[in-house]
Each structure stands twice: as structure tokens, then as C-alpha cells.
VEXKOL-94969 format. One record per residue: residue number from 1; residue in three letters; x, y, z of N, C-alpha, C in turn. Coordinates in Angstrom, 1 decimal, decimal comma. Each point is the difference from the previous one (the first is absolute). Layout:
// VEXKOL-94969
@resi->NUM | resn->ALA | n_east->X | n_north->Y | n_up->Z | ca_east->X | ca_north->Y | ca_up->Z | c_east->X | c_north->Y | c_up->Z
...
// end
This chain:
// VEXKOL-94969
@resi->1 | resn->VAL | n_east->-64,6 | n_north->147,5 | n_up->36,7 | ca_east->-0,4 | ca_north->-1,2 | ca_up->0,6 | c_east->-0,7 | c_north->0,3 | c_up->1,3
@resi->2 | resn->LEU | n_east->-1,1 | n_north->-0,6 | n_up->0,3 | ca_east->-0,8 | ca_north->0,3 | ca_up->1,2 | c_east->0,2 | c_north->-1,2 | c_up->1,0
@resi->3 | resn->TRP | n_east->0,4 | n_north->0,4 | n_up->1,2 | ca_east->0,2 | ca_north->-1,0 | ca_up->1,1 | c_east->-1,3 | c_north->-0,6 | c_up->0,4
@resi->4 | resn->MET | n_east->-0,1 | n_north->-1,3 | n_up->0,0 | ca_east->-1,2 | ca_north->-0,8 | ca_up->0,4 | c_east->0,3 | c_north->-0,7 | c_up->1,4
@resi->5 | resn->PRO | n_east->-0,9 | n_north->0,2 | n_up->0,9 | ca_east->0,2 | ca_north->-0,6 | ca_up->1,3 | c_east->-0,1 | c_north->-1,6 | c_up->-0,1
@resi->6 | resn->PRO | n_east->0,6 | n_north->-0,7 | n_up->0,9 | ca_east->-0,2 | ca_north->-1,4 | ca_up->0,1 | c_east->-1,3 | c_north->-0,3 | c_up->0,6
@resi->7 | resn->GLU | n_east->-0,5 | n_north->-1,3 | n_up->-0,1 | ca_east->-1,2 | ca_north->-0,4 | ca_up->0,7 | c_east->0,3 | c_north->-0,2 | c_up->1,5
@resi->8 | resn->HIS | n_east->-1,0 | n_north->0,2 | n_up->0,9 | ca_east->0,2 | ca_north->-0,2 | ca_up->1,4 | c_east->0,2 | c_north->-1,5 | c_up->0,2
@resi->9 | resn->PRO | n_east->1,0 | n_north->-0,5 | n_up->0,8 | ca_east->0,9 | ca_north->0,7 | ca_up->0,9 | c_east->1,4 | c_north->0,2 | c_up->-0,5
@resi->10 | resn->TRP | n_east->0,1 | n_north->0,0 | n_up->-1,3 | ca_east->1,4 | ca_north->0,1 | ca_up->-0,6 | c_east->0,5 | c_north->1,4 | c_up->0,1
@resi->11 | resn->VAL | n_east->1,4 | n_north->0,0 | n_up->-0,1 | ca_east->0,7 | ca_north->1,3 | ca_up->-0,1 | c_east->0,6 | c_north->0,0 | c_up->-1,4
@resi->12 | resn->LYS | n_east->0,3 | n_north->1,2 | n_up->-0,5 | ca_east->0,8 | ca_north->0,1 | ca_up->-1,2 | c_east->1,3 | c_north->0,7 | c_up->0,2
@resi->13 | resn->LEU | n_east->1,0 | n_north->-0,7 | n_up->-0,5 | ca_east->1,4 | ca_north->0,5 | ca_up->0,1 | c_east->0,4 | c_north->0,5 | c_up->-1,4
@resi->14 | resn->ASN | n_east->0,3 | n_north->1,3 | n_up->-0,1 | ca_east->0,6 | ca_north->0,5 | ca_up->-1,3 | c_east->1,4 | c_north->0,4 | c_up->0,2
@resi->15 | resn->THR | n_east->0,9 | n_north->-0,6 | n_up->-0,8 | ca_east->1,4 | ca_north->0,2 | ca_up->0,1 | c_east->0,6 | c_north->0,7 | c_up->-1,2
@resi->16 | resn->ASN | n_east->1,1 | n_north->0,6 | n_up->0,1 | ca_east->0,7 | ca_north->0,6 | ca_up->-1,1 | c_east->1,5 | c_north->0,2 | c_up->0,2
@resi->17 | resn->GLY | n_east->0,7 | n_north->-0,2 | n_up->-1,0 | ca_east->1,5 | ca_north->0,2 | ca_up->0,1 | c_east->0,4 | c_north->0,8 | c_up->-1,1
@resi->18 | resn->SER | n_east->1,1 | n_north->0,8 | n_up->0,2 | ca_east->0,6 | ca_north->0,8 | ca_up->-1,0 | c_east->1,5 | c_north->-0,1 | c_up->0,0
@resi->19 | resn->TRP | n_east->0,6 | n_north->0,5 | n_up->-1,1 | ca_east->1,4 | ca_north->-0,2 | ca_up->-0,1 | c_east->0,6 | c_north->1,2 | c_up->-0,8
@resi->20 | resn->LEU | n_east->1,1 | n_north->0,6 | n_up->0,4 | ca_east->0,6 | ca_north->1,1 | ca_up->-0,6 | c_east->1,3 | c_north->-0,5 | c_up->-0,7
@resi->21 | resn->SER | n_east->-0,1 | n_north->-0,1 | n_up->-1,4 | ca_east->1,1 | ca_north->-0,7 | ca_up->-0,7 | c_east->1,4 | c_north->0,6 | c_up->0,2
@resi->22 | resn->GLY | n_east->0,0 | n_north->1,3 | n_up->0,1 | ca_east->1,4 | ca_north->0,6 | ca_up->0,1 | c_east->0,7 | c_north->-0,3 | c_up->1,3
@resi->23 | resn->THR | n_east->-0,7 | n_north->-0,3 | n_up->1,0 | ca_east->0,6 | ca_north->-0,3 | ca_up->1,3 | c_east->-0,3 | c_north->-1,4 | c_up->0,5
@resi->24 | resn->SER | n_east->-0,9 | n_north->-0,7 | n_up->-0,6 | ca_east->-0,5 | ca_north->-1,3 | ca_up->0,4 | c_east->-0,7 | c_north->0,0 | c_up->1,4
@resi->25 | resn->ALA | n_east->-0,4 | n_north->1,2 | n_up->0,4 | ca_east->-0,8 | ca_north->0,1 | ca_up->1,2 | c_east->-1,4 | c_north->-0,5 | c_up->-0,2
@resi->26 | resn->MET | n_east->-0,5 | n_north->-0,6 | n_up->1,0 | ca_east->-1,4 | ca_north->-0,5 | ca_up->-0,1 | c_east->-0,9 | c_north->0,6 | c_up->1,1
@resi->27 | resn->GLY | n_east->-1,2 | n_north->0,1 | n_up->-0,3 | ca_east->-1,0 | ca_north->0,4 | ca_up->1,0 | c_east->-1,2 | c_north->-0,9 | c_up->-0,1
@resi->28 | resn->MET | n_east->-0,6 | n_north->-0,2 | n_up->1,2 | ca_east->-1,1 | ca_north->-1,0 | ca_up->0,0 | c_east->-1,0 | c_north->0,4 | c_up->1,1
@resi->29 | resn->GLY | n_east->-1,2 | n_north->-0,4 | n_up->-0,2 | ca_east->-1,0 | ca_north->0,3 | ca_up->1,0 | c_east->-1,3 | c_north->-0,8 | c_up->-0,3
@resi->30 | resn->GLY | n_east->-0,9 | n_north->0,2 | n_up->1,0 | ca_east->-1,2 | ca_north->-0,7 | ca_up->-0,1 | c_east->-1,0 | c_north->0,5 | c_up->1,0
@resi->31 | resn->VAL | n_east->-1,3 | n_north->-0,3 | n_up->-0,3 | ca_east->-1,1 | ca_north->0,4 | ca_up->0,9 | c_east->-1,0 | c_north->-1,2 | c_up->0,1
@resi->32 | resn->ILE | n_east->-0,5 | n_north->-0,1 | n_up->1,3 | ca_east->-1,0 | ca_north->-1,0 | ca_up->0,2 | c_east->-1,3 | c_north->0,7 | c_up->0,4
@resi->33 | resn->ARG | n_east->-1,1 | n_north->-0,4 | n_up->-0,7 | ca_east->-1,3 | ca_north->0,6 | ca_up->0,3 | c_east->-1,0 | c_north->-1,1 | c_up->0,1
@resi->34 | resn->ASP | n_east->-1,0 | n_north->0,3 | n_up->0,8 | ca_east->-1,0 | ca_north->-1,0 | ca_up->0,2 | c_east->-1,2 | c_north->0,1 | c_up->-1,0
@resi->35 | resn->TRP | n_east->-1,0 | n_north->-0,7 | n_up->0,2 | ca_east->-1,2 | ca_north->-0,1 | ca_up->-0,9 | c_east->-0,7 | c_north->1,4 | c_up->0,0
@resi->36 | resn->THR | n_east->0,2 | n_north->0,8 | n_up->1,0 | ca_east->-0,7 | ca_north->1,3 | ca_up->0,0 | c_east->0,9 | c_north->1,1 | c_up->-0,6
@resi->37 | resn->GLY | n_east->1,3 | n_north->-0,4 | n_up->-0,4 | ca_east->0,9 | ca_north->1,0 | ca_up->-0,5 | c_east->0,9 | c_north->0,6 | c_up->1,1
@resi->38 | resn->MET | n_east->-0,2 | n_north->-0,4 | n_up->1,3 | ca_east->0,7 | ca_north->0,6 | ca_up->1,1 | c_east->1,5 | c_north->-0,5 | c_up->0,0
@resi->39 | resn->TRP | n_east->0,9 | n_north->0,9 | n_up->0,2 | ca_east->1,4 | ca_north->-0,3 | ca_up->0,0 | c_east->0,3 | c_north->-0,9 | c_up->1,2
@resi->40 | resn->GLN | n_east->0,6 | n_north->-1,1 | n_up->-0,2 | ca_east->0,4 | ca_north->-0,9 | ca_up->1,1 | c_east->1,5 | c_north->-0,1 | c_up->0,3
@resi->41 | resn->GLY | n_east->0,7 | n_north->0,6 | n_up->-0,9 | ca_east->1,5 | ca_north->0,0 | ca_up->0,2 | c_east->0,7 | c_north->0,3 | c_up->-1,3
@resi->42 | resn->GLY | n_east->1,3 | n_north->0,3 | n_up->0,1 | ca_east->0,7 | ca_north->0,3 | ca_up->-1,2 | c_east->1,5 | c_north->0,1 | c_up->0,3
@resi->43 | resn->PHE | n_east->0,8 | n_north->0,1 | n_up->-1,0 | ca_east->1,5 | ca_north->0,1 | ca_up->0,1 | c_east->0,6 | c_north->0,6 | c_up->-1,2
@resi->44 | resn->SER | n_east->1,2 | n_north->0,5 | n_up->0,2 | ca_east->0,8 | ca_north->0,5 | ca_up->-1,1 | c_east->1,4 | c_north->0,0 | c_up->0,4
@resi->45 | resn->CYS | n_east->0,9 | n_north->-0,2 | n_up->-0,9 | ca_east->1,4 | ca_north->-0,1 | ca_up->0,3 | c_east->0,8 | c_north->0,2 | c_up->-1,3
@resi->46 | resn->GLY | n_east->1,3 | n_north->0,2 | n_up->0,2 | ca_east->0,9 | ca_north->0,1 | ca_up->-1,1 | c_east->1,2 | c_north->-0,9 | c_up->0,2
@resi->47 | resn->ILE | n_east->0,5 | n_north->-0,5 | n_up->-1,1 | ca_east->1,2 | ca_north->-0,9 | ca_up->0,1 | c_east->0,9 | c_north->0,3 | c_up->-1,2
@resi->48 | resn->LEU | n_east->1,3 | n_north->-0,1 | n_up->0,2 | ca_east->0,9 | ca_north->0,2 | ca_up->-1,0 | c_east->0,3 | c_north->-1,3 | c_up->-0,8
@resi->49 | resn->ASN | n_east->0,5 | n_north->0,1 | n_up->-1,2 | ca_east->0,5 | ca_north->-1,1 | ca_up->-0,8 | c_east->-1,1 | c_north->-1,1 | c_up->-0,3
@resi->50 | resn->GLY | n_east->-0,7 | n_north->0,3 | n_up->-1,0 | ca_east->-1,0 | ca_north->-1,0 | ca_up->-0,4 | c_east->-0,5 | c_north->0,3 | c_up->-1,4
@resi->51 | resn->ASP | n_east->-1,2 | n_north->-0,6 | n_up->-0,3 | ca_east->-0,6 | ca_north->0,3 | ca_up->-1,3 | c_east->-1,5 | c_north->0,0 | c_up->0,2
@resi->52 | resn->VAL | n_east->-0,8 | n_north->0,3 | n_up->-1,0 | ca_east->-1,4 | ca_north->0,2 | ca_up->0,2 | c_east->-0,7 | c_north->-1,3 | c_up->0,4
@resi->53 | resn->LEU | n_east->0,4 | n_north->-1,2 | n_up->-0,5 | ca_east->-0,7 | ca_north->-1,2 | ca_up->0,4 | c_east->0,3 | c_north->-0,3 | c_up->1,5
@resi->54 | resn->ARG | n_east->1,3 | n_north->0,2 | n_up->0,4 | ca_east->0,3 | ca_north->-0,2 | ca_up->1,4 | c_east->-0,8 | c_north->0,9 | c_up->0,9
@resi->55 | resn->ALA | n_east->-0,2 | n_north->1,3 | n_up->-0,4 | ca_east->-0,8 | ca_north->0,9 | ca_up->0,8 | c_east->-1,4 | c_north->-0,4 | c_up->0,1
@resi->56 | resn->GLU | n_east->-0,6 | n_north->-0,5 | n_up->-1,1 | ca_east->-1,4 | ca_north->-0,5 | ca_up->0,0 | c_east->-0,1 | c_north->-1,2 | c_up->0,9
@resi->57 | resn->LEU | n_east->0,9 | n_north->-0,9 | n_up->-0,1 | ca_east->-0,1 | ca_north->-1,2 | ca_up->0,8 | c_east->0,2 | c_north->0,2 | c_up->1,5
@resi->58 | resn->LEU | n_east->1,0 | n_north->0,9 | n_up->0,3 | ca_east->0,2 | ca_north->0,4 | ca_up->1,4 | c_east->-1,2 | c_north->0,7 | c_up->0,6
@resi->59 | resn->ALA | n_east->-0,7 | n_north->0,8 | n_up->-0,8 | ca_east->-1,2 | ca_north->0,7 | ca_up->0,4 | c_east->-1,1 | c_north->-1,0 | c_up->0,3
@resi->60 | resn->LEU | n_east->-0,1 | n_north->-1,0 | n_up->-0,8 | ca_east->-1,0 | ca_north->-1,0 | ca_up->0,2 | c_east->0,3 | c_north->-0,8 | c_up->1,3
@resi->61 | resn->GLU | n_east->1,3 | n_north->-0,4 | n_up->0,2 | ca_east->0,4 | ca_north->-0,7 | ca_up->1,1 | c_east->-0,3 | c_north->0,8 | c_up->1,3
@resi->62 | resn->ASP | n_east->0,4 | n_north->1,2 | n_up->0,0 | ca_east->-0,2 | ca_north->0,9 | ca_up->1,2 | c_east->-1,5 | c_north->0,2 | c_up->0,3
@resi->63 | resn->GLY | n_east->-0,7 | n_north->0,2 | n_up->-1,1 | ca_east->-1,5 | ca_north->0,1 | ca_up->0,2 | c_east->-0,7 | c_north->-1,2 | c_up->0,6
@resi->64 | resn->LEU | n_east->0,4 | n_north->-1,2 | n_up->-0,5 | ca_east->-0,6 | ca_north->-1,2 | ca_up->0,5 | c_east->0,4 | c_north->-0,2 | c_up->1,4
@resi->65 | resn->LEU | n_east->1,3 | n_north->0,3 | n_up->0,4 | ca_east->0,4 | ca_north->-0,2 | ca_up->1,4 | c_east->-0,8 | c_north->1,0 | c_up->0,9
@resi->66 | resn->LEU | n_east->-0,2 | n_north->1,2 | n_up->-0,5 | ca_east->-0,8 | ca_north->0,9 | ca_up->0,8 | c_east->-1,4 | c_north->-0,5 | c_up->0,2
@resi->67 | resn->CYS | n_east->-0,6 | n_north->-0,6 | n_up->-1,0 | ca_east->-1,3 | ca_north->-0,5 | ca_up->0,1 | c_east->-0,1 | c_north->-1,1 | c_up->1,0
@resi->68 | resn->TRP | n_east->1,0 | n_north->-0,9 | n_up->-0,1 | ca_east->0,1 | ca_north->-1,2 | ca_up->1,0 | c_east->0,1 | c_north->0,5 | c_up->1,4
@resi->69 | resn->LYS | n_east->1,0 | n_north->0,9 | n_up->0,2 | ca_east->0,2 | ca_north->0,6 | ca_up->1,4 | c_east->-1,2 | c_north->0,7 | c_up->0,5
@resi->70 | resn->GLY | n_east->-0,8 | n_north->0,6 | n_up->-0,9 | ca_east->-1,2 | ca_north->0,7 | ca_up->0,4 | c_east->-1,2 | c_north->-0,9 | c_up->0,2
@resi->71 | resn->GLY | n_east->0,2 | n_north->-1,3 | n_up->-0,2 | ca_east->-1,1 | ca_north->-0,9 | ca_up->0,3 | c_east->-1,0 | c_north->-0,2 | c_up->-1,1
@resi->72 | resn->PHE | n_east->0,3 | n_north->0,5 | n_up->-1,2 | ca_east->-0,9 | ca_north->-0,2 | ca_up->-1,1 | c_east->0,3 | c_north->-1,3 | c_up->-0,7
@resi->73 | resn->ARG | n_east->-1,1 | n_north->-0,8 | n_up->-0,1 | ca_east->0,2 | ca_north->-1,4 | ca_up->-0,5 | c_east->-0,8 | c_north->-0,2 | c_up->-1,3
@resi->74 | resn->LYS | n_east->-0,6 | n_north->1,0 | n_up->-0,6 | ca_east->-0,6 | ca_north->0,0 | ca_up->-1,3 | c_east->0,4 | c_north->1,3 | c_up->-0,7
@resi->75 | resn->VAL | n_east->1,0 | n_north->-0,2 | n_up->-0,9 | ca_east->0,7 | ca_north->1,1 | ca_up->-0,6 | c_east->-0,1 | c_north->-0,1 | c_up->-1,6
@resi->76 | resn->SER | n_east->-0,5 | n_north->1,1 | n_up->-0,6 | ca_east->0,0 | ca_north->0,1 | ca_up->-1,4 | c_east->1,1 | c_north->1,0 | c_up->-0,3
@resi->77 | resn->CYS | n_east->1,0 | n_north->-0,4 | n_up->-0,7 | ca_east->1,2 | ca_north->0,9 | ca_up->-0,3 | c_east->0,0 | c_north->0,3 | c_up->-1,5
@resi->78 | resn->GLU | n_east->0,1 | n_north->1,3 | n_up->-0,2 | ca_east->0,1 | ca_north->0,5 | ca_up->-1,4 | c_east->1,4 | c_north->0,7 | c_up->-0,2
@resi->79 | resn->CYS | n_east->0,5 | n_north->-0,4 | n_up->-1,2 | ca_east->1,4 | ca_north->0,5 | ca_up->-0,3 | c_east->-0,1 | c_north->0,5 | c_up->-1,5
@resi->80 | resn->ASP | n_east->0,6 | n_north->1,1 | n_up->-0,3 | ca_east->0,0 | ca_north->0,4 | ca_up->-1,4 | c_east->1,1 | c_north->-0,5 | c_up->-0,9
@resi->81 | resn->CYS | n_east->0,9 | n_north->-0,9 | n_up->0,6 | ca_east->1,1 | ca_north->-0,6 | ca_up->-0,8 | c_east->-0,4 | c_north->-1,4 | c_up->-0,4
@resi->82 | resn->LEU | n_east->-0,3 | n_north->-0,2 | n_up->-1,2 | ca_east->-0,4 | ca_north->-1,3 | ca_up->-0,5 | c_east->1,1 | c_north->-1,0 | c_up->0,1
@resi->83 | resn->GLY | n_east->1,3 | n_north->0,4 | n_up->-0,1 | ca_east->1,1 | ca_north->-0,9 | ca_up->0,1 | c_east->0,1 | c_north->-0,6 | c_up->1,5
@resi->84 | resn->ALA | n_east->-0,3 | n_north->0,9 | n_up->0,9 | ca_east->0,0 | ca_north->-0,5 | ca_up->1,4 | c_east->-1,1 | c_north->-0,9 | c_up->0,3
@resi->85 | resn->VAL | n_east->-1,2 | n_north->0,3 | n_up->-0,5 | ca_east->-1,1 | ca_north->-0,9 | ca_up->0,2 | c_east->0,2 | c_north->-1,3 | c_up->-0,6
@resi->86 | resn->LYS | n_east->0,5 | n_north->0,0 | n_up->-1,2 | ca_east->0,2 | ca_north->-1,3 | ca_up->-0,7 | c_east->1,0 | c_north->-0,9 | c_up->0,7
@resi->87 | resn->ILE | n_east->1,1 | n_north->0,6 | n_up->0,4 | ca_east->1,1 | ca_north->-0,8 | ca_up->0,7 | c_east->-0,5 | c_north->-0,6 | c_up->1,3
@resi->88 | resn->ILE | n_east->-0,9 | n_north->0,7 | n_up->0,6 | ca_east->-0,6 | ca_north->-0,5 | ca_up->1,3 | c_east->-1,0 | c_north->-1,1 | c_up->-0,3
@resi->89 | resn->GLN | n_east->-0,8 | n_north->0,1 | n_up->-1,1 | ca_east->-1,0 | ca_north->-1,0 | ca_up->-0,3 | c_east->0,5 | c_north->-1,2 | c_up->-0,6
@resi->90 | resn->GLU | n_east->1,2 | n_north->0,0 | n_up->-0,6 | ca_east->0,6 | ca_north->-1,1 | ca_up->-0,6 | c_east->0,6 | c_north->-1,0 | c_up->1,0
@resi->91 | resn->ARG | n_east->0,1 | n_north->-1,2 | n_up->-0,4 | ca_east->0,6 | ca_north->-1,0 | ca_up->0,9 | c_east->1,5 | c_north->0,1 | c_up->-0,1
@resi->92 | resn->LEU | n_east->0,7 | n_north->-0,1 | n_up->1,1 | ca_east->1,5 | ca_north->0,1 | ca_up->0,0 | c_east->0,5 | c_north->-1,4 | c_up->-0,4
@resi->93 | resn->THR | n_east->1,1 | n_north->0,1 | n_up->-0,8 | ca_east->0,7 | ca_north->-1,2 | ca_up->-0,5 | c_east->1,4 | c_north->0,1 | c_up->0,5
@resi->94 | resn->ASP | n_east->0,8 | n_north->-1,1 | n_up->-0,2 | ca_east->1,4 | ca_north->0,0 | ca_up->0,4 | c_east->0,8 | c_north->1,1 | c_up->-0,8
@resi->95 | resn->ARG | n_east->-0,4 | n_north->0,2 | n_up->-1,3 | ca_east->0,6 | ca_north->1,0 | ca_up->-0,8 | c_east->-0,1 | c_north->1,4 | c_up->0,6
@resi->96 | resn->ASP | n_east->-1,1 | n_north->0,3 | n_up->0,7 | ca_east->-0,3 | ca_north->1,3 | ca_up->0,6 | c_east->1,0 | c_north->0,4 | c_up->1,0
@resi->97 | resn->ARG | n_east->0,7 | n_north->-1,0 | n_up->0,6 | ca_east->1,0 | ca_north->0,3 | ca_up->1,0 | c_east->1,1 | c_north->0,9 | c_up->-0,5
@resi->98 | resn->LEU | n_east->0,2 | n_north->0,1 | n_up->-1,3 | ca_east->1,0 | ca_north->0,8 | ca_up->-0,7 | c_east->-0,5 | c_north->1,4 | c_up->-0,2
@resi->99 | resn->HIS | n_east->-1,3 | n_north->0,3 | n_up->0,2 | ca_east->-0,5 | ca_north->1,3 | ca_up->-0,2 | c_east->0,5 | c_north->1,0 | c_up->1,1
@resi->100 | resn->LYS | n_east->0,4 | n_north->1,2 | n_up->-0,3 | ca_east->0,6 | ca_north->0,9 | ca_up->0,9 | c_east->-1,0 | c_north->0,4 | c_up->1,1
@resi->101 | resn->LEU | n_east->-1,3 | n_north->-0,2 | n_up->-0,2 | ca_east->-0,9 | ca_north->0,4 | ca_up->1,1 | c_east->-0,7 | c_north->-1,3 | c_up->0,6
@resi->102 | resn->TYR | n_east->0,7 | n_north->-1,1 | n_up->-0,1 | ca_east->-0,6 | ca_north->-1,3 | ca_up->0,5 | c_east->-0,3 | c_north->0,1 | c_up->1,5
@resi->103 | resn->ASP | n_east->0,9 | n_north->0,5 | n_up->0,8 | ca_east->-0,2 | ca_north->0,1 | ca_up->1,4 | c_east->-1,2 | c_north->0,8 | c_up->0,4
@resi->104 | resn->ILE | n_east->-0,3 | n_north->1,1 | n_up->-0,7 | ca_east->-1,2 | ca_north->0,8 | ca_up->0,3 | c_east->-1,2 | c_north->-0,8 | c_up->-0,4
@resi->105 | resn->VAL | n_east->0,0 | n_north->-0,5 | n_up->-1,2 | ca_east->-1,2 | ca_north->-0,8 | ca_up->-0,5 | c_east->-0,3 | c_north->-1,2 | c_up->0,9
@resi->106 | resn->ARG | n_east->1,0 | n_north->-0,7 | n_up->0,4 | ca_east->-0,1 | ca_north->-1,1 | ca_up->0,9 | c_east->-0,7 | c_north->0,4 | c_up->1,4
@resi->107 | resn->ARG | n_east->0,5 | n_north->1,1 | n_up->0,5 | ca_east->-0,6 | ca_north->0,5 | ca_up->1,3 | c_east->-1,4 | c_north->0,4 | c_up->-0,2
@resi->108 | resn->ILE | n_east->-0,4 | n_north->0,6 | n_up->-1,1 | ca_east->-1,4 | ca_north->0,4 | ca_up->-0,2 | c_east->-0,8 | c_north->-1,3 | c_up->-0,1
@resi->109 | resn->LYS | n_east->0,4 | n_north->-0,9 | n_up->-0,8 | ca_east->-0,7 | ca_north->-1,3 | ca_up->-0,2 | c_east->-0,2 | c_north->-0,7 | c_up->1,3
@resi->110 | resn->ARG | n_east->1,0 | n_north->0,0 | n_up->0,8 | ca_east->-0,2 | ca_north->-0,6 | ca_up->1,4 | c_east->-1,0 | c_north->0,7 | c_up->0,8
@resi->111 | resn->MET | n_east->0,0 | n_north->1,3 | n_up->-0,1 | ca_east->-1,0 | ca_north->0,8 | ca_up->0,7 | c_east->-1,4 | c_north->-0,4 | c_up->-0,5
@resi->112 | resn->LEU | n_east->-0,2 | n_north->-0,2 | n_up->-1,2 | ca_east->-1,3 | ca_north->-0,3 | ca_up->-0,6 | c_east->-0,5 | c_north->-1,3 | c_up->0,5
@resi->113 | resn->ASP | n_east->0,9 | n_north->-0,9 | n_up->0,5 | ca_east->-0,4 | ca_north->-1,3 | ca_up->0,5 | c_east->-0,4 | c_north->0,0 | c_up->1,5
@resi->114 | resn->TRP | n_east->0,1 | n_north->1,2 | n_up->0,6 | ca_east->-0,4 | ca_north->0,1 | ca_up->1,4 | c_east->-1,5 | c_north->-0,2 | c_up->0,1
@resi->115 | resn->ASP | n_east->-0,5 | n_north->-0,1 | n_up->1,2 | ca_east->-1,4 | ca_north->-0,2 | ca_up->0,3 | c_east->-0,9 | c_north->1,2 | c_up->-0,2
@resi->116 | resn->TRP | n_east->-0,2 | n_north->0,4 | n_up->-1,3 | ca_east->-0,8 | ca_north->1,1 | ca_up->-0,4 | c_east->-0,4 | c_north->-0,1 | c_up->-1,4
@resi->117 | resn->GLN | n_east->-0,9 | n_north->0,9 | n_up->-0,5 | ca_east->-0,4 | ca_north->0,0 | ca_up->-1,4 | c_east->0,6 | c_north->1,3 | c_up->-0,6
@resi->118 | resn->VAL | n_east->0,8 | n_north->-0,2 | n_up->-1,0 | ca_east->0,6 | ca_north->1,2 | ca_up->-0,7 | c_east->-0,2 | c_north->-0,2 | c_up->-1,5
@resi->119 | resn->TYR | n_east->-0,4 | n_north->1,0 | n_up->-0,7 | ca_east->-0,1 | ca_north->0,0 | ca_up->-1,4 | c_east->0,8 | c_north->1,2 | c_up->-0,5
@resi->120 | resn->VAL | n_east->0,9 | n_north->-0,3 | n_up->-0,9 | ca_east->0,9 | ca_north->1,1 | ca_up->-0,6 | c_east->-0,5 | c_north->0,1 | c_up->-1,4
@resi->121 | resn->SER | n_east->-0,3 | n_north->1,3 | n_up->-0,4 | ca_east->-0,5 | ca_north->0,2 | ca_up->-1,4 | c_east->0,7 | c_north->1,3 | c_up->-0,5
@resi->122 | resn->HIS | n_east->0,0 | n_north->0,0 | n_up->-1,4 | ca_east->0,6 | ca_north->1,2 | ca_up->-0,7 | c_east->-1,1 | c_north->1,0 | c_up->-0,3
@resi->123 | resn->ILE | n_east->0,3 | n_north->1,2 | n_up->0,2 | ca_east->-0,9 | ca_north->1,1 | ca_up->-0,4 | c_east->0,8 | c_north->0,9 | c_up->-0,9
@resi->124 | resn->PRO | n_east->-0,5 | n_north->0,4 | n_up->-1,1 | ca_east->0,7 | ca_north->0,8 | ca_up->-1,0 | c_east->0,2 | c_north->1,5 | c_up->0,5
// end
């Protein structure tokens, strides 16, 4: 897969989460690059007790927050986890409150409503 830069003045946020099944440890990270491919910021961290979808969603949440704090208001976000992208793009219903990751999804959706343009897409 070849990384493609966003159009000016957008930035691209690439996030990724991982999970180690034997220990339930999670790792997550992300990088922000501008339209020239220049690194604008990034993060990585590890957390105990989770699963792969939680790791992917937390990576997305942390990355979006980093973009906001960095003053970026046009963000194209790419994530390799189709499940995470779908759950973010779908409309929340009352039934979703029972989902174990509801709080994370709700926080991300609230962030997407801030005064900025964000597109979240899946990359294989």
C-alpha cells in the first residue's frame, strides 16, 4: 500500500491499534502528515486489558485529539480496521448503549461534531 498525501491544506492522520491475545495488552499509535508528507505529530502508547477493536478506537480517539490540539481543522483519517470505521460512520441508536465500547464511540462521534472537517476512511 502506497501512502498518498492529502490535498492542501488538509493533513492526514494514520492510526493503528494492536492487541496481544495472551495478555490482553494493547498498543496504539498514529502519525499526522501534511500535504507535502512532512511529519506534523504522532503518538504511541500501550494499555492493559482490552481487545483489538478497543485498541483501534482508542488510537483513533487519541489521534483526533492530537489533531485538534495541534490546530488542524481539515483532517483525513485512515484506519486499517474496517470494524472501527463502520462503527464510527454508523448512526448511534439506543440499543448501542449496551455495546461494551459505547463510551469510546460516543466520545469520538462528539469530537467529529466539533468545528472542523474530518473524514474517516478504511484502508486495507
